[in-house]
N, C-alpha and C positions, 0 to 999 in steps of 0.2 A: 504494500500500500504506500509506503513512504517513497519507494522508487517511482511509482506512478505519480504521486504528488509532485516530486521533483521535476519529472519530465513535463507534466501538464502545466506547471507554473512557468516553465521555460517555453511554453507554446508548442511542445511536442506531444502529439496525440498518443494515447495509450488505450489499452483494454486490459483489465485485470481478470484473470481466470480464477475461479474458486468453486469449491464443491457447494452444493445446495445447503448443506448443513452449516456452512459458514457465511451464507449470503447476508443474513441479518447483521452479523458482526462486521462484515466488509462494508455494507452500506452505512452503518453507524460510524465506522472509522473514517470513511470518505467524507461524511457529513461533518464530523468533528474537525477534519482537516480543511474544511471550507469548500469541498468539491462534492456536493450532494448528487451531481449528475455524472460522476465518474463512470465511464462505461465498464460494465461487468459482463463477463461471459460465465454464466452459472451452469455448471455441469453436475449431473447426478453423482453423488458419492456412492462408492461401492457399499452394498448392504450385506451384513452378516458374512463378511469375508469373500463375497462373490465378486470376482474380478472379470467376469465373462461379458461385461458390457461391450457392445460392438464399437470399438474405437473408431473404425472407419465411418460409421454412421454418425457418431458424435462429432467427428471432425468435419464431415460434410455439412451438418446442420449449423455448426458454429462458424464456418468459413466466411459466409456472407456478412455476418455480424462483425467479425474481426476486420475484414476489409473495410467495411463501412466506418467502423470506429477509427481506423487509422488514416482514412482518406477524406472523410466528410467535413472535417473542420478546417 
């Protein structure tokens, strides 16, 4: 979060990736740093040790959001 803050305050766009279980904390932290609209890419956290999430599908779903966050501003 602090790296994203540093880059964003320098005018460099970012997107921060976090698991859904940490989304609330990430948004609170970004707000506390004065960046309530900091772009986040929220991914599902593995449940009960299950790491069989389809990484290719997650990447495909997140790609458009990443590109938009890094180029739209």
